[in-house]
LOLO-811106 format. One record per residue: residue number from 1; residue in three letters; y, z, x of N, C-alpha, C, O in turn. Coordinates in steps of 0.02 Angstrom, whole numbers. Example, Ala and Ser with C-alpha at 12.3 -4.5 7.8 and 13.67 -1.06 7.14 Angstrom:
REM residues 2
+-----+-----+--------+--------+--------+--------+--------+--------+--------+--------+--------+--------+--------+--------+
:   n : res :   n_yy :   n_zz :   n_xx :  ca_yy :  ca_zz :  ca_xx :   c_yy :   c_zz :   c_xx :   o_yy :   o_zz :   o_xx :
+-----+-----+--------+--------+--------+--------+--------+--------+--------+--------+--------+--------+--------+--------+
:   1 : Ala :   -284 :    390 :    660 :   -225 :    390 :    615 :   -165 :    390 :    660 :   -166 :    423 :    712 :
:   2 : Ser :   -112 :    354 :    642 :    -53 :    357 :    684 :      2 :    394 :    645 :     57 :    402 :    670 :
+-----+-----+--------+--------+--------+--------+--------+--------+--------+--------+--------+--------+--------+--------+
REM end
This chain:
REM residues 114
+-----+-----+--------+--------+--------+--------+--------+--------+--------+--------+--------+--------+--------+--------+
:   n : res :   n_yy :   n_zz :   n_xx :  ca_yy :  ca_zz :  ca_xx :   c_yy :   c_zz :   c_xx :   o_yy :   o_zz :   o_xx :
+-----+-----+--------+--------+--------+--------+--------+--------+--------+--------+--------+--------+--------+--------+
:   1 : Leu :   3372 :   3383 :   4577 :   3408 :   3431 :   4510 :   3448 :   3477 :   4543 :   3488 :   3506 :   4505 :
:   2 : Leu :   3451 :   3496 :   4608 :   3488 :   3545 :   4631 :   3558 :   3506 :   4632 :   3608 :   3527 :   4602 :
:   3 : Ile :   3557 :   3454 :   4664 :   3623 :   3411 :   4680 :   3643 :   3387 :   4607 :   3703 :   3391 :   4595 :
:   4 : Ala :   3601 :   3362 :   4555 :   3640 :   3348 :   4475 :   3660 :   3430 :   4442 :   3699 :   3437 :   4394 :
:   5 : Ser :   3634 :   3473 :   4468 :   3647 :   3532 :   4422 :   3712 :   3553 :   4476 :   3757 :   3569 :   4437 :
:   6 : Ala :   3739 :   3561 :   4548 :   3795 :   3566 :   4552 :   3865 :   3527 :   4544 :   3923 :   3546 :   4550 :
:   7 : Thr :   3831 :   3449 :   4525 :   3890 :   3406 :   4514 :   3902 :   3424 :   4422 :   3949 :   3406 :   4385 :
:   8 : Leu :   3855 :   3456 :   4410 :   3870 :   3468 :   4327 :   3911 :   3515 :   4337 :   3965 :   3507 :   4308 :
:   9 : Ala :   3905 :   3579 :   4378 :   3957 :   3620 :   4376 :   4013 :   3616 :   4396 :   4058 :   3659 :   4391 :
:  10 : Ser :   4016 :   3564 :   4421 :   4088 :   3537 :   4477 :   4119 :   3515 :   4401 :   4160 :   3554 :   4376 :
:  11 : Ala :   4102 :   3457 :   4366 :   4117 :   3426 :   4336 :   4164 :   3467 :   4256 :   4215 :   3452 :   4225 :
:  12 : Arg :   4106 :   3528 :   4247 :   4151 :   3559 :   4199 :   4190 :   3611 :   4213 :   4214 :   3654 :   4176 :
:  13 : Leu :   4196 :   3602 :   4281 :   4268 :   3666 :   4303 :   4306 :   3662 :   4278 :   4327 :   3714 :   4251 :
:  14 : Ala :   4345 :   3593 :   4266 :   4415 :   3604 :   4234 :   4408 :   3611 :   4157 :   4452 :   3646 :   4131 :
:  15 : Ser :   4359 :   3584 :   4114 :   4350 :   3612 :   4053 :   4297 :   3679 :   4006 :   4286 :   3694 :   3948 :
:  16 : Ala :   4277 :   3702 :   4072 :   4232 :   3761 :   4051 :   4277 :   3815 :   4012 :   4338 :   3825 :   4014 :
:  17 : Ser :   4226 :   3847 :   3975 :   4266 :   3915 :   3930 :   4207 :   3966 :   3979 :   4147 :   3981 :   3972 :
:  18 : Val :   4256 :   3981 :   4025 :   4241 :   4029 :   4089 :   4240 :   4116 :   4067 :   4291 :   4123 :   4033 :
:  19 : Pro :   4216 :   4161 :   4071 :   4242 :   4216 :   4062 :   4273 :   4258 :   4121 :   4251 :   4259 :   4178 :
:  20 : Arg :   4327 :   4292 :   4098 :   4346 :   4329 :   4169 :   4293 :   4371 :   4206 :   4242 :   4393 :   4180 :
:  21 : Tyr :   4311 :   4378 :   4268 :   4274 :   4401 :   4315 :   4301 :   4450 :   4356 :   4356 :   4441 :   4382 :
:  22 : Arg :   4261 :   4518 :   4367 :   4301 :   4556 :   4399 :   4287 :   4539 :   4466 :   4229 :   4527 :   4483 :
:  23 : His :   4337 :   4537 :   4509 :   4339 :   4516 :   4590 :   4328 :   4585 :   4625 :   4367 :   4630 :   4609 :
:  24 : Ser :   4273 :   4602 :   4676 :   4277 :   4644 :   4714 :   4261 :   4620 :   4775 :   4211 :   4586 :   4787 :
:  25 : Val :   4316 :   4644 :   4830 :   4323 :   4607 :   4888 :   4278 :   4637 :   4951 :   4282 :   4697 :   4964 :
:  26 : His :   4247 :   4605 :   4980 :   4206 :   4627 :   5029 :   4146 :   4660 :   5020 :   4116 :   4688 :   5065 :
:  27 : Gln :   4119 :   4656 :   4936 :   4072 :   4696 :   4922 :   4017 :   4655 :   4874 :   4036 :   4614 :   4833 :
:  28 : Ser :   3952 :   4671 :   4881 :   3911 :   4631 :   4847 :   3856 :   4684 :   4830 :   3851 :   4740 :   4855 :
:  29 : Ile :   3820 :   4657 :   4789 :   3739 :   4674 :   4764 :   3695 :   4660 :   4807 :   3699 :   4601 :   4823 :
:  30 : Ile :   3640 :   4699 :   4845 :   3583 :   4684 :   4880 :   3527 :   4682 :   4843 :   3514 :   4723 :   4799 :
:  31 : Gly :   3476 :   4611 :   4866 :   3415 :   4629 :   4834 :   3405 :   4607 :   4753 :   3357 :   4624 :   4719 :
:  32 : Tyr :   3460 :   4568 :   4731 :   3436 :   4554 :   4668 :   3465 :   4475 :   4666 :   3501 :   4455 :   4620 :
:  33 : Asp :   3448 :   4441 :   4710 :   3465 :   4366 :   4715 :   3420 :   4331 :   4668 :   3359 :   4327 :   4677 :
:  34 : Thr :   3451 :   4307 :   4620 :   3405 :   4276 :   4568 :   3393 :   4216 :   4576 :   3335 :   4197 :   4570 :
:  35 : Lys :   3458 :   4157 :   4597 :   3470 :   4097 :   4607 :   3506 :   4091 :   4671 :   3557 :   4125 :   4668 :
:  36 : Ile :   3498 :   4057 :   4734 :   3559 :   4036 :   4774 :   3573 :   3977 :   4768 :   3530 :   3936 :   4753 :
:  37 : Val :   3631 :   3960 :   4778 :   3651 :   3888 :   4766 :   3680 :   3866 :   4814 :   3740 :   3869 :   4801 :
:  38 : Ser :   3666 :   3834 :   4889 :   3694 :   3839 :   4936 :   3707 :   3752 :   4959 :   3729 :   3750 :   5017 :
:  39 : Asp :   3700 :   3701 :   4937 :   3694 :   3634 :   4970 :   3758 :   3620 :   4965 :   3763 :   3560 :   4981 :
:  40 : Glu :   3810 :   3642 :   4952 :   3870 :   3629 :   4982 :   3920 :   3684 :   4974 :   3902 :   3738 :   4952 :
:  41 : Tyr :   3992 :   3671 :   4994 :   4028 :   3734 :   5008 :   4058 :   3725 :   4925 :   4074 :   3673 :   4898 :
:  42 : Tyr :   4059 :   3796 :   4897 :   4077 :   3802 :   4828 :   4133 :   3863 :   4832 :   4124 :   3919 :   4857 :
:  43 : Val :   4192 :   3837 :   4802 :   4242 :   3892 :   4784 :   4214 :   3943 :   4719 :   4174 :   3925 :   4676 :
:  44 : Ala :   4246 :   4009 :   4725 :   4228 :   4075 :   4682 :   4226 :   4023 :   4589 :   4183 :   4020 :   4545 :
:  45 : Gln :   4278 :   4001 :   4595 :   4282 :   3952 :   4517 :   4224 :   3914 :   4500 :   4195 :   3915 :   4446 :
:  46 : Gln :   4210 :   3883 :   4546 :   4141 :   3846 :   4541 :   4088 :   3884 :   4529 :   4050 :   3865 :   4485 :
:  47 : Cys :   4073 :   3944 :   4562 :   4010 :   3969 :   4551 :   4030 :   4034 :   4492 :   3987 :   4077 :   4484 :
:  48 : Met :   4078 :   4039 :   4461 :   4103 :   4057 :   4395 :   4055 :   4015 :   4338 :   4017 :   4037 :   4294 :
:  49 : Val :   4077 :   3932 :   4360 :   4041 :   3892 :   4311 :   3974 :   3896 :   4300 :   3942 :   3900 :   4247 :
:  50 : Met :   3951 :   3892 :   4372 :   3883 :   3917 :   4368 :   3837 :   3959 :   4341 :   3782 :   3949 :   4315 :
:  51 : Cys :   3873 :   4018 :   4355 :   3841 :   4072 :   4320 :   3859 :   4059 :   4262 :   3812 :   4044 :   4226 :
:  52 : Cys :   3917 :   4058 :   4233 :   3905 :   4041 :   4135 :   3873 :   3980 :   4129 :   3880 :   3966 :   4070 :
:  53 : Asp :   3844 :   3940 :   4154 :   3802 :   3888 :   4132 :   3715 :   3906 :   4163 :   3667 :   3869 :   4151 :
:  54 : Ala :   3712 :   3946 :   4189 :   3654 :   3957 :   4232 :   3587 :   3956 :   4181 :   3538 :   3927 :   4204 :
:  55 : Gln :   3582 :   3980 :   4123 :   3535 :   3953 :   4080 :   3515 :   3889 :   4063 :   3457 :   3876 :   4046 :
:  56 : Asn :   3556 :   3851 :   4067 :   3557 :   3776 :   4062 :   3539 :   3736 :   4118 :   3516 :   3680 :   4107 :
:  57 : Leu :   3546 :   3759 :   4180 :   3558 :   3735 :   4234 :   3498 :   3749 :   4274 :   3466 :   3706 :   4304 :
:  58 : Tyr :   3480 :   3827 :   4274 :   3413 :   3832 :   4298 :   3377 :   3888 :   4253 :   3378 :   3949 :   4260 :
:  59 : Pro :   3344 :   3850 :   4204 :   3316 :   3899 :   4144 :   3250 :   3936 :   4175 :   3230 :   3978 :   4135 :
:  60 : Ala :   3213 :   3934 :   4228 :   3163 :   3938 :   4252 :   3186 :   4011 :   4269 :   3159 :   4062 :   4247 :
:  61 : Glu :   3241 :   4010 :   4310 :   3253 :   4089 :   4352 :   3293 :   4119 :   4301 :   3284 :   4179 :   4303 :
:  62 : Phe :   3344 :   4098 :   4245 :   3386 :   4121 :   4196 :   3348 :   4111 :   4117 :   3385 :   4086 :   4074 :
:  63 : Pro :   3291 :   4126 :   4100 :   3279 :   4109 :   4029 :   3316 :   4142 :   3989 :   3355 :   4186 :   4009 :
:  64 : Ala :   3307 :   4120 :   3909 :   3321 :   4147 :   3854 :   3319 :   4232 :   3871 :   3271 :   4257 :   3900 :
:  65 : Gly :   3380 :   4275 :   3848 :   3392 :   4335 :   3853 :   3408 :   4359 :   3924 :   3442 :   4410 :   3928 :
:  66 : Ser :   3388 :   4328 :   3982 :   3426 :   4347 :   4044 :   3467 :   4302 :   4071 :   3452 :   4259 :   4112 :
:  67 : Pro :   3535 :   4317 :   4041 :   3601 :   4266 :   4085 :   3606 :   4282 :   4148 :   3566 :   4321 :   4173 :
:  68 : Cys :   3649 :   4258 :   4178 :   3693 :   4262 :   4244 :   3743 :   4316 :   4201 :   3776 :   4311 :   4149 :
:  69 : Arg :   3732 :   4366 :   4246 :   3782 :   4421 :   4252 :   3848 :   4436 :   4303 :   3901 :   4468 :   4298 :
:  70 : Ser :   3820 :   4404 :   4346 :   3882 :   4407 :   4406 :   3848 :   4354 :   4461 :   3793 :   4328 :   4455 :
:  71 : Phe :   3897 :   4346 :   4519 :   3866 :   4326 :   4572 :   3903 :   4364 :   4629 :   3952 :   4400 :   4623 :
:  72 : Asp :   3865 :   4346 :   4692 :   3902 :   4359 :   4778 :   3925 :   4289 :   4791 :   3888 :   4241 :   4783 :
:  73 : His :   3998 :   4286 :   4814 :   4017 :   4222 :   4846 :   4009 :   4239 :   4916 :   4042 :   4285 :   4939 :
:  74 : Arg :   3962 :   4202 :   4959 :   3970 :   4210 :   5027 :   4016 :   4165 :   5058 :   4020 :   4104 :   5055 :
:  75 : Leu :   4041 :   4197 :   5080 :   4128 :   4178 :   5118 :   4120 :   4106 :   5159 :   4152 :   4054 :   5155 :
:  76 : Asn :   4059 :   4128 :   5202 :   4041 :   4076 :   5260 :   4038 :   4003 :   5246 :   4075 :   3960 :   5270 :
:  77 : Asp :   3986 :   3997 :   5202 :   3970 :   3931 :   5177 :   3983 :   3910 :   5127 :   3981 :   3850 :   5113 :
:  78 : Gly :   4002 :   3963 :   5082 :   4034 :   3942 :   5017 :   3964 :   3952 :   4959 :   3968 :   3934 :   4900 :
:  79 : Ala :   3907 :   3982 :   4986 :   3847 :   3993 :   4932 :   3874 :   4029 :   4871 :   3916 :   4074 :   4870 :
:  80 : Cys :   3843 :   4001 :   4821 :   3847 :   4050 :   4748 :   3760 :   4093 :   4742 :   3705 :   4068 :   4730 :
:  81 : Ile :   3773 :   4140 :   4751 :   3719 :   4197 :   4743 :   3736 :   4225 :   4681 :   3779 :   4268 :   4673 :
:  82 : Leu :   3687 :   4187 :   4618 :   3676 :   4206 :   4543 :   3640 :   4267 :   4537 :   3598 :   4280 :   4580 :
:  83 : Ser :   3653 :   4311 :   4483 :   3607 :   4372 :   4468 :   3594 :   4392 :   4409 :   3650 :   4398 :   4382 :
:  84 : Thr :   3551 :   4407 :   4369 :   3551 :   4443 :   4308 :   3567 :   4515 :   4325 :   3577 :   4557 :   4281 :
:  85 : Ala :   3570 :   4528 :   4383 :   3606 :   4608 :   4390 :   3683 :   4605 :   4385 :   3711 :   4550 :   4388 :
:  86 : Asp :   3716 :   4658 :   4378 :   3790 :   4662 :   4381 :   3807 :   4735 :   4411 :   3764 :   4778 :   4419 :
:  87 : Glu :   3866 :   4741 :   4424 :   3883 :   4825 :   4460 :   3870 :   4875 :   4412 :   3863 :   4933 :   4431 :
:  88 : Thr :   3864 :   4858 :   4340 :   3854 :   4913 :   4300 :   3773 :   4942 :   4325 :   3761 :   4997 :   4352 :
:  89 : Thr :   3735 :   4903 :   4312 :   3661 :   4904 :   4347 :   3626 :   4912 :   4409 :   3565 :   4918 :   4419 :
:  90 : Gln :   3677 :   4910 :   4450 :   3665 :   4903 :   4535 :   3710 :   4926 :   4550 :   3757 :   4933 :   4511 :
:  91 : Pro :   3714 :   4949 :   4619 :   3777 :   4984 :   4661 :   3803 :   4912 :   4704 :   3765 :   4866 :   4723 :
:  92 : Leu :   3869 :   4915 :   4712 :   3901 :   4874 :   4754 :   3894 :   4905 :   4819 :   3909 :   4963 :   4832 :
:  93 : Val :   3869 :   4860 :   4861 :   3881 :   4887 :   4937 :   3947 :   4842 :   4978 :   3972 :   4786 :   4968 :
:  94 : Ser :   3957 :   4877 :   5012 :   4027 :   4854 :   5050 :   3997 :   4816 :   5121 :   3946 :   4831 :   5153 :
:  95 : Asn :   4037 :   4772 :   5130 :   3998 :   4730 :   5185 :   4073 :   4710 :   5230 :   4132 :   4723 :   5216 :
:  96 : Thr :   4041 :   4670 :   5294 :   4089 :   4662 :   5344 :   4139 :   4589 :   5331 :   4163 :   4551 :   5374 :
:  97 : Gly :   4144 :   4587 :   5269 :   4185 :   4518 :   5247 :   4140 :   4453 :   5236 :   4160 :   4395 :   5244 :
:  98 : Thr :   4087 :   4470 :   5220 :   4039 :   4418 :   5218 :   4038 :   4380 :   5157 :   4041 :   4319 :   5153 :
:  99 : His :   4032 :   4428 :   5101 :   4026 :   4410 :   5030 :   4086 :   4442 :   4985 :   4115 :   4495 :   4999 :
: 100 : Asp :   4097 :   4411 :   4943 :   4142 :   4443 :   4867 :   4100 :   4435 :   4810 :   4068 :   4385 :   4795 :
: 101 : His :   4103 :   4484 :   4784 :   4064 :   4509 :   4722 :   4102 :   4487 :   4667 :   4162 :   4500 :   4672 :
: 102 : Tyr :   4076 :   4443 :   4589 :   4109 :   4444 :   4539 :   4062 :   4461 :   4487 :   4004 :   4440 :   4490 :
: 103 : Gly :   4086 :   4500 :   4436 :   4059 :   4532 :   4379 :   4078 :   4510 :   4329 :   4136 :   4528 :   4322 :
: 104 : Ala :   4057 :   4473 :   4278 :   4075 :   4438 :   4221 :   4107 :   4502 :   4170 :   4073 :   4552 :   4157 :
: 105 : Met :   4162 :   4494 :   4150 :   4170 :   4541 :   4099 :   4183 :   4511 :   4031 :   4229 :   4472 :   4017 :
: 106 : Gly :   4140 :   4531 :   3992 :   4120 :   4513 :   3932 :   4068 :   4456 :   3926 :   4048 :   4439 :   3982 :
: 107 : Pro :   4036 :   4414 :   3866 :   3982 :   4367 :   3877 :   3997 :   4329 :   3917 :   4054 :   4305 :   3921 :
: 108 : Thr :   3932 :   4309 :   3971 :   3935 :   4272 :   4014 :   3953 :   4193 :   4009 :   3975 :   4162 :   4057 :
: 109 : Cys :   3941 :   4167 :   3949 :   3941 :   4094 :   3919 :   3962 :   4100 :   3851 :   3921 :   4090 :   3806 :
: 110 : Pro :   4023 :   4117 :   3838 :   4044 :   4121 :   3754 :   4021 :   4056 :   3728 :   4008 :   4055 :   3668 :
: 111 : Thr :   4012 :   3987 :   3770 :   4014 :   3916 :   3723 :   3943 :   3917 :   3707 :   3934 :   3882 :   3658 :
: 112 : Tyr :   3875 :   3948 :   3733 :   3803 :   3936 :   3722 :   3787 :   4009 :   3695 :   3807 :   4062 :   3719 :
: 113 : Ala :   3736 :   3997 :   3631 :   3704 :   4042 :   3599 :   3619 :   4027 :   3629 :   3582 :   3980 :   3615 :
: 114 : His :   3605 :   4090 :   3678 :   3561 :   4095 :   3707 :   3510 :   4151 :   3666 :   3455 :   4166 :   3690 :
+-----+-----+--------+--------+--------+--------+--------+--------+--------+--------+--------+--------+--------+--------+
REM end
C-alpha cells in the first residue's frame, strides 16, 4: 500500500492542483509527525502532492476534518513527514540543516471536498 500510495503521488505530480506552500529553510515542527513516508527519496514537490492527497492516500492518519496542513522534508533521505499541525498552531524550531518545513497557504487540497 505504501508503494502504491507513493506511486499515485508521483503520478499526480505533473497534473495535481497543489496549493502554494511557505518554505522555511532549516526549520521544522517537532513532535507532530502524523505520517512519515520514507520508502524512497522524494523531492519537496512530491511531498506537496502527498500532503494535498493525504486524506485519500492515508485515511487512517488523516480522517475527514483532519487534513495534512504542513510537512517537514528530511533532506538527507528525502522523507516526507506529513502533519495535521502547521506553523500557526505549533512553533517552528531551527535545526542544523536536516529538515525544511513547508506550510500550506490556503486549502490543502482544493480538488477534493473532505
